[in-house]
C-alpha positions in Angstrom: -12.2 13.2 12.0 -8.6 11.9 12.0 -8.1 9.2 9.5 -6.2 7.0 11.9 -9.0 7.3 14.5 -11.4 6.2 11.8 -9.3 3.2 11.2 -9.4 2.3 14.9 -13.1 2.7 14.9 -13.3 0.4 11.9 -11.2 -2.3 13.6 -13.6 -2.1 16.5 -16.5 -2.5 14.3 -15.0 -5.5 12.6 -14.5 -7.2 15.9 -17.9 -6.3 17.2 -19.7 -7.3 14.0 -17.9 -10.6 13.7 -19.0 -11.5 17.3 -22.6 -10.3 16.9 -25.3 -12.7 15.8 -27.5 -9.9 14.4 -25.3 -6.9 13.7 -27.0 -3.6 13.3 -26.0 -2.0 10.0 -27.2 1.2 8.5 -27.8 0.2 4.8 -27.8 3.2 2.5 -28.8 3.7 -1.1 -26.5 5.6 -3.5 -27.5 9.2 -4.0 -28.8 10.1 -7.4 -26.5 13.2 -7.6 -22.9 13.3 -6.7 -21.6 16.0 -4.3 -19.6 18.8 -5.8 -17.4 21.3 -4.1 -18.6 24.9 -3.7 -15.9 26.2 -6.0 -16.8 23.8 -8.8 -20.6 23.4 -9.2 -21.5 20.9 -11.9 -22.9 22.5 -15.0 -23.7 21.1 -18.5 -21.0 23.2 -20.1 -18.4 22.0 -17.7 -19.5 18.4 -18.1 -19.3 18.7 -21.9 -15.8 20.2 -21.8 -14.6 17.7 -19.2 -15.8 14.8 -21.3 -13.9 16.0 -24.3 -10.7 16.4 -22.2 -11.3 12.9 -20.6 -11.3 11.3 -24.1 -8.5 13.4 -25.6 -5.2 11.5 -26.0 -3.5 14.7 -27.1 -3.1 15.5 -23.4 -0.3 12.9 -23.4 3.3 13.3 -24.6 2.9 10.8 -27.4 -0.7 11.7 -28.3 -1.7 8.1 -27.6 -3.0 7.9 -24.0 -6.1 9.6 -22.5 -8.0 9.2 -19.3 -10.3 6.9 -21.2 -7.4 4.6 -22.1 -7.2 3.4 -18.5 -10.8 4.2 -17.4 -13.1 2.8 -20.1 -16.5 4.3 -19.3 -18.0 2.3 -22.1 -17.7 -0.6 -19.7 -16.4 -0.9 -16.1 -14.5 2.3 -15.9 -11.1 0.6 -15.7 -8.9 -1.3 -18.2 -9.0 -4.9 -16.8 -5.2 -5.1 -16.8 -3.4 -5.9 -13.5 -1.5 -2.6 -14.0 -2.1 -0.1 -16.8 0.0 0.6 -19.8 1.0 4.2 -20.4 3.1 6.1 -23.0 5.9 4.2 -24.7 4.2 1.0 -23.5 5.4 1.6 -20.0 3.6 -0.3 -17.2 2.5 1.2 -14.0 2.7 -0.2 -10.5 -0.9 -0.3 -9.5 -4.3 -1.4 -10.9 -6.4 1.3 -12.4 -9.4 1.8 -10.1 -12.8 2.3 -11.7 -13.9 5.9 -12.3 -17.6 4.9 -11.8 -18.8 6.4 -8.5 -15.3 7.8 -7.7 -17.2 11.0 -6.9 -18.3 9.3 -3.7 -14.7 8.6 -2.5 -13.4 10.9 0.2 -9.9 10.9 -1.4 -8.5 9.7 -4.7 -5.9 7.1 -5.8 -5.2 3.9 -3.9 -2.9 5.8 -1.5 -5.2 8.8 -1.1 -2.6 11.3 -2.4 -5.2 13.4 -4.1 -7.8 15.0 -1.9 -10.4 15.7 -4.7 -11.3 14.7 -8.2 -9.9 18.0 -9.3 -6.5 17.2 -7.7 -6.6 13.7 -9.2 -7.2 15.0 -12.7 -3.8 16.8 -12.6 -1.8 13.7 -11.8 -1.8 11.3 -14.7 -0.9 13.9 -17.5 2.4 14.6 -15.7 3.1 11.0 -14.5 6.1 9.8 -16.6 4.7 6.4 -17.0 1.0 7.3 -17.6 0.7 10.3 -19.9 4.3 11.5 -19.9 4.0 15.3 -20.1 6.9 17.1 -18.4 4.7 19.5 -16.4 1.2 21.0 -16.2 2.3 24.1 -18.0 3.0 22.0 -21.1 -0.4 20.3 -20.8 -2.3 23.5 -20.8 -0.2 25.0 -23.5 -1.0 22.1 -25.7 -4.7 22.6 -25.0 -4.4 26.3 -25.9 -2.8 25.4 -29.2 -6.0 23.4 -30.1 -7.9 26.5 -30.8 -11.2 24.7 -31.1 -11.2 24.3 -27.3 -11.5 28.0 -26.6 -15.3 28.3 -27.1 -15.9 25.3 -24.8 -13.8 26.8 -22.0 -15.6 30.2 -22.4 -19.0 28.5 -22.3 -18.0 26.6 -19.1 -16.1 29.3 -17.3 -17.0 32.7 -18.8 -14.9 35.3 -20.6 -11.3 36.2 -20.0 -8.2 34.0 -19.5 -10.0 30.9 -18.5 -8.0 28.3 -20.4 -6.1 27.2 -17.3 -5.0 23.9 -15.9 -7.2 24.5 -12.8 -10.3 24.9 -15.1 -9.3 21.9 -17.2 -9.2 19.8 -14.0 -12.5 21.3 -12.8 -14.1 20.3 -16.1 -12.8 16.7 -16.0 -14.0 16.4 -12.4 -17.4 17.8 -13.3 -17.7 15.1 -16.0 -16.6 12.4 -13.6 -19.3 13.4 -11.1 -21.9 12.3 -13.7 -20.4 8.8 -13.7 -22.5 7.4 -11.0 -24.7 4.3 -10.9 -27.6 4.6 -8.5 -30.7 2.4 -8.8 -29.1 -1.1 -8.3 -31.2 -4.0 -7.0 -29.6 -3.3 -3.6 -30.6 0.4 -3.7 -34.2 -0.6 -4.6 -34.2 -3.1 -1.7 -33.1 -0.7 1.0 -35.6 1.9 -0.3 -38.4 -0.6 0.4 -38.7 -2.9 -2.6 -38.1 -6.1 -0.8 -38.6 -8.1 -4.0 -35.6 -6.5 -5.6 -33.1 -9.0 -4.2 -33.2 -12.8 -4.5 -33.2 -15.0 -1.4 -29.5 -15.8 -2.0 -28.6 -12.1 -2.3 -30.4 -11.4 1.0 -28.5 -14.2 2.6 -25.3 -12.7 1.2 -26.2 -9.3 2.5 -26.7 -10.7 6.0 -23.5 -12.7 5.8 -21.6 -9.7 4.6 -22.6 -7.9 7.8 -22.3 -10.9 10.1 -18.7 -11.8 9.3 -17.6 -8.2 9.6 -17.2 -6.8 6.0 -19.2 -3.7 7.0 -16.5 -2.7 9.5 -14.7 -1.1 6.5 -17.1 -1.4 3.6 -20.0 0.8 4.7 -21.8 3.8 3.5 -23.7 4.2 0.2 -20.7 3.4 -1.9 -19.3 0.7 0.5 -16.1 2.7 0.7 -16.3 3.8 4.3 -18.3 6.2 6.4 -19.2 9.6 5.0 -16.3 12.0 5.6 -15.5 15.5 4.5 -14.0 15.6 1.1 -10.2 15.2 1.4 -10.4 13.2 4.7 -9.5 9.7 3.7 -10.7 6.5 5.1 -7.6 4.3 5.2 -7.3 0.7 6.5 -4.3 -1.6 6.7 -4.2 -4.3 4.1 -3.3 -7.0 4.9 -4.0 -7.0 8.6 -3.5 -10.8 9.1 -0.5 -12.3 7.3 -0.8 -15.9 8.6 -2.4 -17.2 5.4 -1.2 -18.3 2.0 -2.8 -15.4 0.1 -0.3 -12.8 1.3 2.6 -14.5 -0.5 0.6 -15.9 -3.4 -0.7 -12.4 -4.4 2.3 -10.3 -3.3 0.2 -8.3 -0.9 3.2 -7.0 1.1 5.2 -5.8 -1.9 3.7 -2.3 -2.1 3.9 -0.1 1.0 0.8 1.9 0.1 0.2 5.3 1.7 3.7 5.2 3.2 5.1 6.1 -0.2 3.2 9.4 0.1 3.7 10.3 3.8 6.8 8.3 4.7 5.3 7.7 8.1 6.0 4.3 9.6 2.3 4.0 10.7 1.2 4.3 7.1 2.9 1.2 5.8 0.4 -0.9 3.9 -2.4 1.6 4.6 -4.9 2.0 1.7 -7.9 4.0 0.8 -10.9 1.7 1.1 -12.3 1.0 -2.4 -16.0 1.0 -3.1 -17.8 -2.2 -4.0 -20.2 -1.2 -6.6 -20.2 -2.7 -10.1 -17.5 -5.3 -9.1 -18.7 -7.7 -11.8 -17.2 -5.1 -14.2 -13.8 -4.5 -12.6 -11.8 -7.7 -12.6 -8.9 -8.2 -11.7 -9.0 -6.9 -8.1 -6.9 -5.2 -5.5 -4.2 -2.5 -5.8 -1.9 -4.8 -7.8 -4.6 -6.5 -9.9 -3.4 -9.8 -8.6 -6.7 -11.6 -8.0 -8.6 -12.6 -11.1 -12.1 -13.5 -9.8 -14.6 -12.1 -7.3 -15.1 -15.3 -5.3 -11.3 -15.5 -4.7 -11.2 -11.8 -3.8 -13.9 -12.5 -1.1 -11.8 -15.4 0.3 -8.7 -13.2 0.3 -10.4 -10.4 2.2 -11.9 -12.7 4.8 -8.5 -14.2 5.5 -6.4 -11.1 5.4 -8.8 -8.6 7.1 -10.9 -10.8 9.3 -8.7 -13.8 9.9 -11.6 -16.0 8.8 -12.1 -18.9 6.4 -15.5 -18.7 4.8 -17.4 -21.7 3.6 -18.1 -22.1 -0.1 -21.8 -21.4 0.5 -20.9 -18.1 2.4 -18.6 -17.1 -0.5 -21.3 -17.8 -3.1 -23.9 -15.8 -1.1 -21.6 -12.8 -0.6 -20.7 -12.8 -4.3 -24.4 -12.9 -5.1 -25.0 -9.9 -2.9 -22.1 -8.0 -4.4 -23.6 -8.6 -7.8 -26.7 -6.8 -6.6 -24.6 -3.6 -6.2 -24.4 -3.3 -10.0 -26.4 -0.3 -11.0 -27.6 1.0 -14.4 -24.8 2.9 -16.3 -25.7 6.2 -17.8 -25.4 6.1 -21.6 -22.0 7.3 -22.8 -21.3 8.7 -26.3 -17.9 9.4 -27.8 -17.4 13.2 -28.0 -16.3 15.0 -31.2 -13.0 16.7 -30.4 -11.6 19.9 -31.9 -9.2 19.4 -34.9 -5.5 19.0 -34.4 -3.2 21.8 -35.6 -0.2 20.8 -37.7 2.9 20.0 -35.7 1.1 19.8 -32.4 2.4 16.4 -31.4 5.9 17.0 -32.9 6.9 19.5 -30.3 
């Protein structure tokens, strides 16, 4: 389905839901296994290798920045900075999105420039601000020089010349597909345990639908309708600019997907983020400009729905969003292969 057509459908849903007294919403629990592409089935050996690469700062030019640096899986899967800090203390332009449940997004990055987790894994190492390597060839050559990695690549991908950038990206993606958090109070509620949510959370769930939030934040990850991998669900943000939040939080400064496509229609279009584990991912939005969840709810109501919510509505919605926090699978720091002399001096 064309992404722009999906956006028009979403706008229609927002209008319809906002007007409906009892909107019909298909509430869905998060699956217990993340989907994987046919050419990269998830295996324990790939996950083990991918976890090592995810934590390895030697994939950066200075040997100081890893995937983990901006996506702390020991907590919320982000770094809690408005924008991340990369090599040589450079600052990026956008907030680091959480890696938790990223496997359920139809495209990656705020602007959707990567179709899959595999594509996304190749981006940060060669971003001059983030990890600073000149090209992917240099990245994989560095991995090959760390001889201790070879057995792990062979266990994951078999014999032969398997220490490739494509396989490194596949391994990182396989690990990231284990970073999912099903089993939240919300999940239990929609699966039939009607005592899993508090009365306030139930009110918040009803308010979330009634005011129109589900026009965009739908599906099991609340990041849009299920779409084929690589088919992004994009929505304009902000839609309504006749409110003080747009200027206060600099919401028009970044052109969003336009920077990827250079199409006029893509100005201020963004991939819809998921809403799970929001209590762990402050600050919010693509520029990390909003520090608290209640304020984020007010901003979204004003900019996307042209509504001003009451304090009680905000409290109820925030309570519901808290119910989307699921149990995090235990993470342990991996033991990495030793560094050969002179590796980081090249």
